[in-house]
C-alpha positions in Angstrom: 14.6 113.8 122.3 18.0 112.0 122.5 17.7 108.5 120.6 20.3 106.7 122.7 18.9 108.0 126.0 15.4 107.3 125.0 16.3 103.7 124.2 18.1 103.3 127.4 15.2 104.8 129.2 12.6 102.6 127.6 14.7 99.4 128.3 15.1 100.5 132.0 11.4 101.4 132.3 10.3 98.1 130.8 12.4 96.2 133.3 10.9 98.3 136.2 7.4 97.7 134.8 7.9 94.0 134.6 9.3 93.8 138.1 6.3 95.7 139.4 4.0 93.2 137.6 5.8 90.3 139.4 5.4 92.1 142.8 1.8 92.6 142.1 1.2 89.0 140.9 3.0 87.8 144.0 0.6 89.6 146.3 -2.4 88.4 144.3 -1.2 84.7 144.5 0.0 85.0 148.1 -2.3 87.6 149.8 -0.8 87.0 153.2 2.5 88.6 152.2 3.0 91.7 154.2 3.1 95.0 152.4 3.1 98.5 153.7 1.6 100.9 151.3 2.9 104.5 151.5 1.8 108.0 150.3 4.7 110.3 149.5 5.0 113.8 148.2 7.5 114.1 145.5 9.0 117.5 144.3 9.1 117.5 140.4 12.0 118.8 138.5 9.9 118.5 135.4 8.6 121.9 134.3 6.9 121.7 131.0 3.4 120.3 130.6 4.8 117.4 128.4 7.3 116.5 131.1 4.9 116.6 133.9 2.2 114.7 132.0 4.8 112.1 130.9 6.0 111.6 134.5 2.4 111.3 135.9 1.6 108.8 133.1 4.7 106.6 133.7 4.1 106.5 137.5 0.4 105.7 137.0 1.2 103.0 134.4 3.5 101.1 136.7 1.5 98.5 138.6 1.2 99.4 142.4 1.7 103.1 142.0 -0.7 106.0 141.3 -0.4 109.7 141.3 -3.4 110.9 143.4 -2.8 114.7 143.4 -0.6 117.5 142.1 0.0 120.5 144.2 2.2 123.0 142.2 5.5 121.4 141.6 4.7 118.5 143.9 2.9 115.2 143.2 1.4 112.9 145.7 2.0 109.3 145.0 0.4 106.2 146.5 2.6 103.2 146.3 1.4 99.7 147.4 4.6 97.9 147.3 7.1 100.4 148.6 9.9 99.4 151.0 9.7 102.7 152.8 9.1 106.4 152.0 12.8 107.2 151.3 13.1 104.2 148.9 10.0 105.2 147.0 11.2 108.8 146.7 14.5 107.6 145.4 12.7 105.4 142.9 10.6 108.3 141.7 13.7 110.4 141.4 15.5 107.8 139.3 12.4 107.6 137.0 12.3 111.3 136.6 16.0 111.7 136.0 16.0 109.0 133.3 12.9 110.4 131.7 14.3 113.9 131.6 17.6 112.5 130.1 15.5 111.0 127.3 13.9 114.3 126.7 17.4 115.8 126.5 17.3 117.7 129.9 19.1 117.0 133.1 17.3 117.0 136.4 17.7 120.1 138.5 17.6 119.8 142.3 14.3 121.2 143.4 
């Protein structure tokens, strides 16, 4: 673990977590808001059990997202408040990149 990268990741993740909570609260308070849930398949760069489990936990802890399946090096993610599939995949990629940096590893292109 890299202390500075870990702190940076935690600050970034808490911001993402809070923003997701605001989006979910907005949909609860104004249910007529249009939202388009998506289901995407994301290719993991994480290889160890700890990395994969951490990624799955972080995605599932974020309000509005849930890992519903794992197929080899891919995970299937349901996202309620996604803008579109590409944006959701980019967001998942950013999460994994930052998480791996905190673990002291850089993301390889799958």
